[in-house]
Structure formats: structure tokens, C-alpha cells
C-alpha positions in Angstrom: 10.7 32.1 31.7 11.1 32.5 27.9 8.3 31.8 25.5 8.9 29.6 22.5 9.6 31.4 19.3 8.8 30.5 15.7 12.0 31.0 13.6 12.3 32.2 10.1 13.3 28.7 8.9 10.2 27.2 10.5 8.1 29.5 8.2 10.2 29.5 5.1 11.0 25.8 4.6 7.4 24.4 4.7 6.5 27.0 2.1 9.4 26.1 -0.1 8.7 22.4 0.3 5.1 22.9 -0.7 6.0 25.1 -3.6 8.6 22.7 -5.0 6.1 19.8 -4.6 3.5 21.8 -6.6 6.2 22.4 -9.2 6.8 18.6 -9.5 3.0 17.9 -9.7 2.2 20.6 -12.4 5.5 21.0 -14.2 6.6 17.4 -14.6 6.9 17.7 -18.4 9.2 20.7 -18.2 11.3 19.2 -15.5 11.8 16.0 -17.5 13.2 18.0 -20.4 16.0 19.6 -18.4 19.5 19.1 -19.9 21.5 16.2 -18.5 24.0 18.7 -17.0 21.5 20.2 -14.6 18.9 17.5 -14.2 20.3 16.8 -10.7 19.1 20.2 -9.4 15.4 19.4 -8.8 16.1 16.2 -6.7 18.9 18.1 -4.8 16.5 21.0 -4.0 13.9 18.4 -2.9 16.4 16.8 -0.5 17.4 20.3 1.0 13.8 21.5 1.3 12.7 18.2 2.8 15.4 18.3 5.5 14.5 21.9 6.2 10.8 21.0 6.5 11.7 18.2 8.9 13.4 20.7 11.2 10.6 23.2 10.8 8.1 20.4 11.8 10.2 19.8 14.9 10.0 23.5 15.9 6.3 23.7 15.4 5.7 20.4 17.3 7.8 21.7 20.2 5.6 24.8 20.5 2.5 22.6 20.5 4.1 20.4 23.1 4.9 23.3 25.3 1.2 24.3 25.1 -0.3 20.9 25.8 2.3 19.7 28.4 3.6 16.2 29.0 2.9 13.5 28.0 0.8 15.1 25.2 3.8 17.2 24.1 5.9 14.2 22.9 2.7 12.5 21.7 2.2 15.3 19.2 5.6 14.8 17.6 5.2 11.0 17.7 1.9 11.2 15.7 3.5 13.6 13.3 6.4 11.3 12.6 4.0 8.4 12.1 2.0 10.3 9.6 5.2 11.0 7.6 6.2 7.4 7.7 2.8 6.1 6.7 2.8 8.4 3.7 6.3 7.2 2.6 5.5 3.5 3.2 2.2 3.8 1.3 4.2 5.3 -1.6 6.7 2.4 -1.5 3.9 -0.2 -1.5 2.0 1.5 -4.4 5.1 1.9 -6.6 7.3 -1.0 -5.4 6.0 -4.2 -6.8 9.5 -5.4 -7.5 10.6 -4.6 -4.0 8.2 -6.3 -1.5 10.6 -6.0 1.4 11.0 -2.2 1.5 8.2 -1.6 4.1 9.7 -4.4 6.3 13.2 -2.9 6.1 11.9 0.5 7.0 10.0 -0.8 10.1 12.9 -3.0 11.2 15.3 -0.1 10.7 13.1 2.2 12.8 13.3 -0.3 15.7 17.1 -0.7 15.5 17.7 3.0 15.1 15.5 4.0 18.0 16.1 1.2 20.5 19.8 1.0 19.9 21.1 4.1 18.2 18.8 6.9 19.6 18.3 5.3 23.0 22.0 4.5 23.3 23.0 8.0 22.4 20.5 9.6 24.9 21.6 7.3 27.7 25.3 7.9 27.0 25.0 11.7 26.8 22.8 11.8 29.8 25.1 9.5 31.8 28.1 11.5 30.8 26.5 14.8 31.9 24.5 13.7 34.9 26.3 10.4 35.9 23.0 8.6 36.6 19.5 9.3 35.4 16.1 8.1 36.7 13.2 6.9 34.7 9.7 5.6 35.4 9.8 1.8 35.3 6.1 1.4 34.8 6.2 3.7 31.7 9.1 1.9 30.1 7.5 -1.5 30.9 4.4 -0.4 29.0 6.5 0.7 26.0 8.5 -2.5 26.0 5.4 -4.8 26.4 3.8 -3.2 23.3 7.0 -3.2 21.4 7.8 -6.9 22.1 4.3 -8.1 21.3 3.9 -6.1 18.0 7.4 -6.6 16.7 7.3 -10.4 17.2 3.8 -10.6 15.7 4.7 -8.5 12.6 8.3 -9.3 11.9 9.0 -12.8 13.3 5.7 -14.7 13.1 5.4 -14.4 9.3 8.5 -16.7 9.1 6.6 -19.5 10.7 3.1 -19.3 9.3 2.0 -21.8 6.6 -1.1 -20.1 5.0 1.1 -18.3 2.4 4.4 -19.0 0.7 7.5 -17.4 2.1 7.9 -15.0 5.0 4.5 -13.4 4.4 1.1 -13.3 6.0 -2.1 -14.2 4.2 -4.8 -11.5 3.7 -6.8 -12.7 6.6 -3.7 -12.8 8.8 -2.7 -9.3 7.8 -6.1 -8.0 8.7 -6.1 -9.9 12.0 -2.6 -8.6 13.0 -3.6 -5.1 11.9 -6.7 -5.1 14.1 -4.6 -6.3 17.1 -2.0 -3.7 16.5 -4.5 -0.8 16.4 -6.3 -2.2 19.5 -3.0 -2.5 21.4 -1.8 1.0 20.4 -5.2 2.5 21.3 -5.1 0.8 24.7 -1.5 2.1 25.2 -2.6 5.7 24.4 -5.5 5.4 26.9 -3.0 4.3 29.6 -0.5 7.1 28.6 -2.9 10.0 28.4 -5.8 9.1 30.7 -5.7 6.2 33.2 -2.0 6.3 34.2 -0.7 9.6 32.9 1.5 10.0 35.9 3.7 7.1 34.8 4.9 9.1 31.8 5.7 12.4 33.6 9.4 12.9 34.0 10.4 12.7 37.6 13.0 15.5 37.1 10.6 17.9 35.4 7.9 17.1 38.0 10.4 18.3 40.7 11.8 21.4 39.0 9.0 22.4 36.7 9.3 23.6 33.0 11.6 26.2 31.8 9.5 27.7 29.1 6.4 29.9 29.2 3.3 28.5 27.7 2.9 29.7 24.1 -0.1 32.0 23.3 -3.2 30.8 21.6 -2.3 32.6 18.4 1.2 31.1 18.3 -0.3 27.6 19.0 -2.7 27.9 16.1 0.1 29.1 13.8 2.3 26.2 15.0 -0.5 23.8 14.2 -0.7 25.2 10.6 3.0 25.1 10.3 3.3 21.5 11.5 0.6 20.4 9.0 2.4 22.2 6.1 5.7 20.7 7.1 4.2 17.2 7.2 2.6 17.5 3.8 5.7 19.0 2.3 7.9 16.2 3.7 5.5 13.5 2.5 5.3 14.9 -1.0 9.0 15.5 -1.5 9.9 12.1 0.0 8.5 10.5 -3.1 11.2 12.3 -5.1 14.1 11.9 -2.7 13.7 8.1 -2.0 14.0 6.9 -5.7 17.1 9.1 -6.1 18.6 7.7 -3.0 18.1 4.1 -4.3 19.7 5.0 -7.6 22.6 6.6 -5.8 23.1 3.5 -3.6 23.0 1.2 -6.7 25.6 3.5 -8.4 27.8 3.2 -5.4 27.7 -0.6 -5.6 25.7 -1.3 -2.4 24.8 -5.0 -2.3 21.4 -4.7 -0.6 19.8 -1.4 -1.6 16.5 -2.1 0.1 18.0 -2.5 3.6 20.2 0.7 3.3 17.3 2.7 1.7 15.0 1.5 4.5 17.4 2.6 7.1 17.8 6.0 5.4 14.1 6.5 5.3 13.7 5.6 8.9 16.5 8.0 9.9 14.9 10.8 7.9 11.4 10.5 9.4 12.8 9.9 12.9 15.1 12.9 12.8 12.7 15.4 14.5 11.9 12.9 17.3 15.6 12.1 17.7 16.7 15.7 18.2 13.9 16.2 20.7 14.9 13.2 22.7 18.6 14.1 22.7 17.8 17.6 24.0 15.6 16.1 26.8 18.4 13.7 27.8 20.9 16.6 28.0 18.7 18.5 30.4 18.3 15.4 32.6 14.7 14.7 31.5 15.3 11.0 30.7 11.6 10.0 30.8 10.7 12.7 28.4 13.5 11.5 26.2 12.3 8.0 26.3 8.6 9.0 25.7 9.7 10.5 22.4 12.1 7.7 21.4 10.1 4.6 22.4 6.8 6.3 21.6 7.9 6.8 18.0 8.8 3.2 17.4 5.7 1.9 19.1 3.6 4.1 16.9 5.6 3.0 13.9 4.6 -0.6 14.4 1.2 0.1 15.9 0.0 2.4 13.1 2.3 2.1 10.1 2.2 -1.7 9.8 -1.6 -1.8 9.8 -1.8 1.1 7.2 0.7 -0.7 4.9 -1.0 -4.0 5.4 -4.4 -2.7 4.5 -3.0 -1.0 1.4 -1.4 -4.3 0.5 -4.7 -6.1 0.8 -6.6 -3.5 -1.2 -4.0 -3.2 -4.0 -3.0 -6.9 -4.1 0.7 -5.9 -3.7 2.5 -8.6 -1.7 4.4 -7.4 1.3 7.2 -9.5 2.9 7.2 -8.8 6.6 9.2 -11.8 7.9 12.8 -11.0 8.8 15.9 -12.9 7.7 17.6 -15.0 10.4 20.4 -12.5 10.9 17.9 -9.6 11.5 15.8 -11.8 13.8 18.8 -12.3 16.0 19.5 -8.6 16.1 15.8 -7.9 16.9 15.7 -10.4 19.8 19.0 -9.1 21.1 17.6 -5.5 21.1 14.4 -6.5 22.9 16.3 -8.4 25.6 18.8 -5.7 26.1 16.1 -3.1 26.4 14.3 -5.1 29.1 17.6 -5.4 31.1 18.6 -1.7 30.6 15.3 -0.2 31.9 14.5 -2.8 34.6 16.4 -1.1 37.4 14.8 2.4 36.9 18.2 4.0 36.7 20.7 4.2 33.8 24.3 5.3 33.3 26.9 5.8 30.6 27.6 2.1 30.3 24.0 1.3 29.6 24.0 3.6 26.6 27.3 2.3 25.3 26.0 -1.3 25.1 23.1 -0.1 23.0 25.4 1.8 20.7 27.6 -1.3 20.2 24.5 -3.2 19.0 23.6 -0.3 16.7 27.1 -0.2 15.3 26.8 -3.9 14.5 23.5 -3.2 12.7 25.1 -0.5 10.6 28.1 -2.6 9.8 25.9 -5.5 8.7 24.0 -3.2 6.4 27.1 -2.9 4.2 28.8 -6.2 5.0 25.9 -8.7 5.4 
């Protein structure tokens, strides 16, 4: 068995990301005075270092996961992704009075990207390589139960409440839904890690065992420090990359910048989890793949929405959570399809292809609403 290794990039990119973030914080005046011919360099570097830090975070999280074992391994990366998304969403709420739908679009995009794009890709790749793959029905049922309840309460219910104008929730409703979200997610973590941990252990890995040696204690500590540095670097640089992305989309003539920007943010923060899930599907560890994919979207709703809601109440910034009718149809279709896909306990190439068709429809409607 080979032990996990920390690569040069996993050390270099978090340091570069933190260094550039510090330059932005303490050298703002000099950066703003750059000539117009080279003023694109700082945001370009921010995007490059941010992507590098995302991959570095993935590597460090993999080492921590190899040390803790399943299902804690995928849970480490899930929580890391959620921290990044909370930081970005908080920045959007704090600086986005004119765009009250940005948080909603990022959350909805996360559901569509994970439940259709990522899940569909994992199922299709796994089905192509292994014909059929097994999963734990009780585990996927737990994921879907939480996902259905929280997504309907946060993204569909606001369209039908009457205490506030528009597709929004009143302050008391936001607090109530936030408390329910945290309680449900906490109960889910208890089921996943304590009461019914066996539900979330991959049947294939349980039979053949793991292929990597357990990392040493020193390497685990270093990976923890590296993951923390990566998360901080990504969170700080995202505040520079996202505005530039929105300006670029406006320059390209995109009709609904908020929806496309929300999708881009969701893809960015879900990138580490996505790569981890795809690799697991390729080695026939479908349950591990789904633990990462579905776990990330459940954490997105269970933790990100309450964090953004509380910030909205404190800062008095209105947040529009209710989906438009078109997106409501896509969400309900996604939830129904997920229930059907995972109900039999086995998946194949066709199952993944159907999810990818829905994902392609979502992407098409981003640009042709």
C-alpha cells in the first residue's frame, strides 16, 4: 500500500493565495493606480491562485480522509466546501443590496450541478467502466429525505407565504426555517457518523478494503494546516474573482448575470468535491462517490442557507429565496428523478445519462431563458 503524499502544488498554492490576498488588503491603493493596460493582472492572478488553492485543498482533505476513514473522510471535504460557500455567500449578501437573488441562485445552482451534473457524470462513468454499481439504499434515502425537505422549505415555500411581499420570507420565518435546517442537518450527521454509520460505508470498499496506507500523524497535522490555509485563501480571493466574473458576463451580453454567476460560484466551490466523487466512481466506490456529492449539497442547504439568512436578518439586507416557475419545475424534476434513480439500489449508464440530460437543459436555460 502506498501512503498519501503532499505535492508541491498543495504547499505552494495556499501560500500564494494568502500572499496575494494580503497584497489586496494592504496594497489596495497601489493596485488601484495600475495603468489600464495591466490592470487585468491582479484579478487574473487571483483566479489562477484561487483555482490552485482549490486543488490544494482537495489534496489535503484527501489525506485527512485517509486518516479518519469513511464516512468521516468525505465529511471532512464536505464541511470544507461548505465553509467556502458560506464565506462567498456572506460576501454577496454584505455587498449585494442591488442583487438580492444571488444567494438563491448559488444554492439552486449547487443542487442542479450536484444532483444532475455531478451525479449523472459519476453514474455514467461508473456504469461505462463497471456496467452496474451498487449503493446503500438507506444512505441515499437519508440524503434525499433531507434534500427534499430543505430544498422545498427554502426555495419553493417562499413563493407561497404571505407575511412578506414577493418570493421572500419574513424575519421570523427566516429564523424558523434556519433553526429547522440546522436541526435536520445535525440529526443527519448523527445518523451518518454515530447511529447508522454502516449505511454510508461503501459495499465495494468494505469487501476489498482501502488501497492507501494510513497517513502519519505529522502528515495529518500538516494536511490540516494546509486545508485551513487553502480555505482561507479561496474565501479571500473569491471576493476579487466573483465581481470580475460578473463584469465579464455583462460585457459578453449575458441576459441574466445573477443566474450564470451563481452557477459559476457553485461550480467553483464544488470542484474539490466533484473531483473526489468522480475518482471514487471510477474505482467502483459508488457509495463513497455519492457520500461526497449528495453530502455537499445537503450541507449547502443545511448550513449555508441558515448562515445567509441570519446575516440577512442582522444586516437588514433582503434576500429573495423563492424560485421562478421555470426553476421550480427543474427542481421538482430533479428531486423526482433522484428518488427513482436510487430506489433500486443499483445504477447503470442509462441512469447517469438521464441526469445529464436534465443538467444540459439547466445549462441551456441559463443562457436561453
